[in-house]
Backbone as a ProteinNet text record, in pm:
[ID]
protein_1_A
[PRIMARY]
MMVAVMSAGGPCRERVIPIRIKETVAADGQNRSLMPSRHAFSGAHMQTIHPVHSCDHPTAEALYPFDARGIAKRFRHAAIFGALDALQAGETMRFCNDHDPLPLLAQLQARYGAHLNIEYKQREPGAIVIDFSVVG
[TERTIARY]
-473.2	-622.6	-593	-644.6	-654.7	-795.2	-811.8	-953.4	-937.5	-1025.3	-1053.1	-1140.1	-1122.4	-1186.3	-1192	-1339.5	-1371.2	-1357.8	-1306.8	-1314.3	-1430.4	-1479	-1599.8	-1617.5	-1711.1	-1700	-1572.4	-1599.7	-1502.1	-1511.7	-1431.4	-1406.4	-1393.9	-1435.6	-1392	-1261.9	-1233.9	-1123.3	-1076.4	-1032	-990.7	-836.9	-859.1	-715.9	-713.7	-643.7	-603.1	-537.6	-572.7	-497.3	-500.2	-367.4	-316	-391.6	-436.6	-485.9	-467.8	-469.8	-410.7	-541.3	-589.7	-684.9	-615.3	-632.1	-597.7	-684.8	-651.6	-763.6	-711.2	-783.5	-753.4	-866.2	-837.8	-908	-977.3	-1081.3	-1131.7	-1141.2	-1185.4	-1195.8	-1265.1	-1378.8	-1493.5	-1429	-1339.3	-1263.4	-1266.6	-1374.7	-1437	-1327.3	-1308.6	-1200.1	-1287	-1183.7	-1237.6	-1145.4	-1183	-1132.4	-1114	-987.3	-983.7	-947.3	-1041	-1010	-948.4	-885.9	-853.5	-945.3	-956.8	-1076	-1083.4	-1173.3	-1183.9	-1082.7	-1054.1	-924.6	-811.9	-807.8	-622.4	-634.8	-730.3	-720.6	-673.9	-714.2	-672.2	-519.9	-455.9	-289.3	-226.2	-247.4	-186.4	-91	21.4	67	71.7	51.7	34.5	174.7	222.4	322.4	314.7	398.5	393.8	408.8	292.2	305.2	423.5	505.1	574.8	510.6	511.3	448.9	539	476.5	575.6	503.9	421.4	347.9	431.4	445.4	489	394.7	231.4	126.3	144.5	186.4	193.6	260.7	358.6	425.6	345.5	398.3	300.4	397.4	321.9	337.9	299.9	400	348.7	215.2	157.6	60.5	-52.1	-186.9	-297.7	-373.7	-324	-362.9	-462	-553.5	-614.3	-616.4	-528.1	-484.1	-591.4	-588.2	-691.1	-637.2	-627.6	-536.7	-645.7	-675.4	-760.8	-733.8	-628.2	-551.1	-631.9	-662.7	-770	-878	-950.3	-1102.6	-1098.8	-1215.6	-1243.9	-1309.6	-1250.1	-1273.6	-1382.5	-1491.5	-1625.1	-1695.5	-1631.6	-1652.9	-1548.2	-1447.3	-1353.6	-1391.1	-1436.8	-1536.8	-1616.6	-1709.4	-1844.2	-1726.5	-1622.1	-1586.3	-1487.1	-1419.9	-1324.1	-1434.4	-1548.9	-1668.5	-1726.4	-1745.1	-1791.3	-1678.2	-1561.1	-1450.2	-1408.4	-1412	-1393.7	-1525.4	-1661.1	-1770.4	-1768	-1705.8	-1683.4	-1583.2	-1498.9	-1388.8	-1440.2	-1385.3	-1414.8	-1313.9	-1350.8	-1282.1	-1127	-1008.6	-876.7	-819	-908.6	-850.8	-826.5	-732	-676.8	-656.1	-685.5	-717.5	-578.5	-467.2	-394.9	-453.1	-434.2	-509.6	-337.4	-370.9	-273.6	-327.3	-270.9	-321.2	-209.4	-219.8	-116.6	-121	-214.2	-190.6	-260.6	-201.6	-237.1	-407.3	-510.6	-636.7	-675.4	-644.5	-685.1	-837.6	-895.7	-1058.3	-1105.6	-1064.8	-1143	-1070.3	-944.9	-923	-1029.5	-1066.8	-1166	-1279.1	-1312.8	-1464	-1450.4	-1339.6	-1339.3	-1339.1	-1251.3	-1261.4	-1422	-1465.1	-1596.9	-1730.9	-1688.1	-1759.3	-1747.7	-1626.9	-1547.4	-1510.6	-1461.4	-1430	-1299.6	-1336.4	-1248.4	-1247.8	-1314.3	-1303.2	-1228.4	-1146.8	-1042.2	-938.8	-860.5	-680.2	-643.6	-589.6	-526.3	-353.3	-276.5	-160.2	-68.9	9.8	70.9	179.4	182.5	314.6	401.8	349.3	465.2	378.5	443.3	385.9	489.6	491.7	584.3	507	537	450.2	453.4	302.8	267.5	296.2	300.1	315.9	268.4	138.1	64.3	27.2	87.5	9.3	-9.5	-150.3	-204.1	-254.5	-226.7	-308.1	-431.3	-539.1	-684.7	-739.4	-698.5	-721	-849.3	-922.4	-1076	-1051.6	-1086.3	-1073.6	-1185.1	-1188.6	-1298.6	-1401.6
-1075.4	-1050.2	-1059.7	-934.1	-964.9	-935.2	-988.7	-1023.7	-979.6	-908.7	-832.8	-918.2	-933.4	-1036.8	-936.1	-955.8	-857.4	-968.1	-942.6	-1030.8	-1030.6	-1141.6	-1166.2	-1106	-1043.1	-999.1	-907.9	-848.6	-749.9	-619.6	-528.8	-398.8	-468.5	-373.4	-429.5	-394.6	-530.4	-518	-576.3	-524.2	-578.4	-580.7	-705.5	-755.2	-806.9	-770	-784.7	-933.6	-1016.2	-1168.3	-1160.2	-1208.5	-1205.7	-1365.4	-1376	-1484.4	-1508.7	-1630.2	-1681.5	-1722.5	-1667.2	-1740.6	-1812.6	-1946	-1994.1	-2011.2	-1942.2	-1943.5	-2089.1	-2176.8	-2294.7	-2294.5	-2357.4	-2360.6	-2531.4	-2562.6	-2670.6	-2725.6	-2849.1	-2928.3	-2874.5	-2814.8	-2732.1	-2592.3	-2566.3	-2437	-2341.9	-2339.8	-2242.3	-2214.6	-2087.1	-2056.7	-2108.5	-2161.3	-2191.3	-2086.4	-2064.8	-2001	-2070.7	-2118	-2180.3	-2089.2	-2105.4	-2027.5	-2138	-2071.3	-2135.1	-2177.3	-2323.6	-2325.4	-2243.3	-2245.5	-2155.9	-2161.9	-2322.2	-2371.6	-2269.9	-2286.5	-2209.8	-2108.8	-2023.3	-1861.9	-1880.3	-2022.9	-1997.1	-2006.1	-1931.8	-1941.4	-1978.5	-2005.1	-2038.1	-1914.6	-1931.7	-1819.6	-1852.8	-1755.1	-1750.4	-1715.3	-1778.7	-1756.4	-1592.3	-1536	-1415.4	-1432.2	-1361.8	-1368.7	-1255.7	-1270.6	-1159.6	-1088.1	-960.6	-892.8	-917.9	-919.2	-962.6	-795.1	-744.1	-644.7	-526.9	-406.8	-300	-189.7	-254.3	-204.7	-236.4	-335.6	-391.6	-291.6	-205.5	-142.3	-14.6	59.8	185.5	303.9	398.9	507.5	635	717	856.7	946	854.8	927.5	861.1	949.2	881.1	815.1	655.2	556.4	463.3	411.9	308.4	183.7	100.5	-25.5	-154.5	-165.4	-290.2	-398.7	-530.6	-640.7	-742	-768.2	-864.7	-967.6	-1044.9	-1161.3	-1242.6	-1155.2	-1222.8	-1208.1	-1201.4	-1193.9	-1292.2	-1404.3	-1500.9	-1453.6	-1496.9	-1445.7	-1411.8	-1501.9	-1463.5	-1321.2	-1254.8	-1134.6	-1024.4	-1039.2	-912	-828.6	-830	-707.3	-631.9	-688.2	-614	-570.2	-605.6	-526.6	-417.6	-450.3	-341.5	-245.8	-268.3	-135	-56.1	-158	-112.5	1.2	-48.2	36.8	160.3	165.1	272.9	371.2	317.2	426.7	454.8	422	428.7	580.9	598.4	726.1	829.3	941.3	1109.8	1122.9	1277.6	1312.6	1341.2	1305.7	1329.5	1198.8	1117.1	978.1	886.5	794.4	701.8	555.8	446.4	319.9	253.2	191.3	104.3	-33.9	-86.9	-205.9	-309.3	-442.5	-533.7	-654	-707	-839	-919.9	-1041.2	-1163.6	-1174.2	-1088.9	-1101	-980.2	-943	-791.9	-819.3	-734.2	-735.8	-649.5	-700.6	-606.4	-620.1	-720	-723.2	-660.7	-597.4	-544.7	-384.6	-356.7	-190.3	-166.2	-252.4	-235.9	-178	-255.1	-253.4	-92.3	-75.3	46.3	146.1	168.6	271.1	273.6	163.7	201.6	279.5	216.9	270.5	419.7	426.3	564.8	662.7	618.8	715.2	804.8	906	1004.1	1031.4	1001.7	1056.9	936.4	834.9	750.5	762.8	784	788.2	638.1	593.3	441.9	445.3	440.7	412.2	303.2	217.6	104.8	176.9	118.3	152.7	8.9	-95.5	-224.4	-325.4	-356.4	-434.6	-550.4	-679.9	-801.3	-893.5	-1019	-1162.1	-1177.5	-1189	-1232	-1105.6	-993.4	-869	-748.7	-713.5	-619.3	-531	-384.4	-267.7	-169	-125.2	-6.2	87.3	259.3	326.7	384.5	350.4	423.5	544.7	639.4	774	828.3	903.9	969.6	1106.9	1131.2	1294.7	1357	1504.7	1528.8	1604.2
-103.9	-31.2	73.9	132.4	311.4	337	458.3	499.3	651.8	671	827.8	867.6	1013.2	1086.9	1215.4	1293.6	1362.6	1522	1624.7	1725.9	1791.6	1842.8	1941.9	2048.9	2129.7	2271	2271.1	2387.7	2439.1	2355.1	2354.9	2297	2144.8	2060.2	1928.4	1865.3	1812.4	1744.9	1604.3	1530.6	1375.6	1363.7	1309.2	1248.2	1101.3	1016.5	895.8	868.5	820.2	772.9	605.3	580.9	466.8	410.5	276	237.2	89.5	47.5	-118.4	-175.7	-271.7	-357.5	-469.9	-508	-633	-731.6	-872.3	-976.2	-1048.2	-1082.1	-1167.5	-1283	-1415.9	-1526.7	-1495.1	-1499.1	-1510.4	-1641.6	-1637.1	-1758.8	-1832.8	-1823.3	-1871.7	-1920.3	-1884.8	-1955.5	-1868.4	-1752.5	-1666.3	-1551.3	-1500	-1374.5	-1279.5	-1163.3	-1036.4	-945.3	-840.2	-755.5	-664	-575.3	-462.4	-346.3	-221.1	-112.5	4	92.8	191.4	282.1	352.8	445.3	556.5	675.4	750.8	865.9	878.5	966	967.1	792.3	759.9	839.2	882.4	953.9	1119.7	1132.2	1297.4	1364	1342	1338.5	1284.7	1147.3	1038.2	978.7	960.1	861	748.9	660.7	479.2	432.3	332.1	248	179.4	197.3	104.9	-23.3	-88	-275.5	-290.2	-380.6	-438.3	-577.6	-582.8	-712.8	-823.1	-967.7	-1066.3	-1173.2	-1161.9	-1257.1	-1172.6	-1244.9	-1196.2	-1105.8	-1129.5	-1053.7	-904.9	-904.2	-741.5	-666.5	-703.4	-653.4	-599.4	-481.4	-478.2	-530.6	-568.7	-631.3	-591	-617.4	-566.9	-596.6	-745.3	-792.7	-735.5	-752.3	-686	-805.3	-777	-891.8	-833.3	-892.7	-857.8	-935.5	-834.9	-895.4	-936.2	-1028.7	-1044.6	-1139.6	-1031.8	-1103.7	-1164.5	-1288.3	-1367.9	-1318.1	-1263.2	-1272.3	-1179	-1092.6	-975.8	-991.8	-1108.3	-1146.9	-1231.3	-1222.2	-1290.8	-1420.8	-1536.1	-1673.5	-1687.8	-1681.4	-1708.9	-1667.2	-1554.6	-1459.7	-1521.5	-1588.4	-1610.2	-1672.9	-1785.5	-1852.8	-1772.1	-1719.4	-1627.5	-1538	-1459.1	-1365.4	-1385.2	-1479.9	-1582.2	-1597	-1690.6	-1717.5	-1571.1	-1492.4	-1342.2	-1301.2	-1300.6	-1248.5	-1276.8	-1413.2	-1514.3	-1487.9	-1483.3	-1469.7	-1343.1	-1235.8	-1104.1	-1107.2	-1204.1	-1174.4	-1257.7	-1177.8	-1201.2	-1338.4	-1360.1	-1487.1	-1414.2	-1454.2	-1423.7	-1294.8	-1285.3	-1226	-1313.7	-1271.1	-1337	-1282.5	-1328.1	-1294.2	-1390.4	-1277.4	-1350.1	-1339.1	-1487.8	-1510	-1510.6	-1454	-1461	-1494.7	-1604.4	-1670.8	-1714.4	-1705.3	-1766.2	-1971.5	-1979.6	-2186.2	-2213.3	-2313.3	-2362.6	-2421.8	-2358.1	-2362.3	-2523.9	-2623	-2751.9	-2772.2	-2733.8	-2759.3	-2650.6	-2553.5	-2417.1	-2483.2	-2531.7	-2608.1	-2666.2	-2788.2	-2892.2	-2806.9	-2725.2	-2655.6	-2602.8	-2505.5	-2428.9	-2509.4	-2639.1	-2732.3	-2789.4	-2844.2	-2852.4	-2759.2	-2646.4	-2520.8	-2468.5	-2462.2	-2396.6	-2479.4	-2622.5	-2704	-2672.7	-2683.5	-2635.4	-2481.5	-2423.2	-2281	-2179.3	-2243.9	-2201.2	-2255.8	-2175.7	-2242.7	-2190.1	-2316.3	-2307.2	-2304.8	-2186.1	-2190.1	-2163.1	-2241.7	-2195.7	-2086.1	-1972.8	-1870.3	-1869.4	-1931.3	-1930.3	-2000.7	-2121.5	-2242.2	-2283.2	-2160.2	-2176.6	-2167.3	-2251.9	-2232.7	-2100.5	-2050.8	-1887.8	-1828.6	-1869	-1778.9	-1858.2	-1850.8	-1892.6	-1810.9	-1816.2	-1712.9	-1815.5	-1770.7	-1897.6	-1801.6	-1785.2	-1747.7	-1843	-1747.9	-1814.6	-1712.7	-1817.9	-1732.6	-1793.8	-1721.5	-1766.4	-1798.7	-1894.2	-1951.6	-1956.7	-1864.1	-1881.5	-1979
[MASK]
++++++++++++++++++++++++++++++++++++++++++++++++++++++++++++++++++++++++++++++++++++++++++++++++++++++++++++++++++++++++++++++++++++++++

């Protein structure tokens, strides 16, 4: 995740700082996202995170990446529906997840029917990549 920081005073300058958000599962089963403190941004260098899924690599096609791994579980389906609702005919969202979302796929078929094309690009344990294409 990148954070844009605006400098105070003088000419407006924007700099982008990479940050890492750690998602953990609490004892109650709910996901918790841990963000670094504000002190972590002052001159600190963050470790680079290396991608695992094929959706993390740039492609020549105009694809909109959607990495569900960084979204709390209770918000995932709503975020996915919102992202798909924002796509226009002919556009594709490349979805990445750590598990095969079979219940989600059933919901998508019921909601969008023939207006959504679903194509697996990668289907390995821990690395699922699916292209969702909106059909006109």
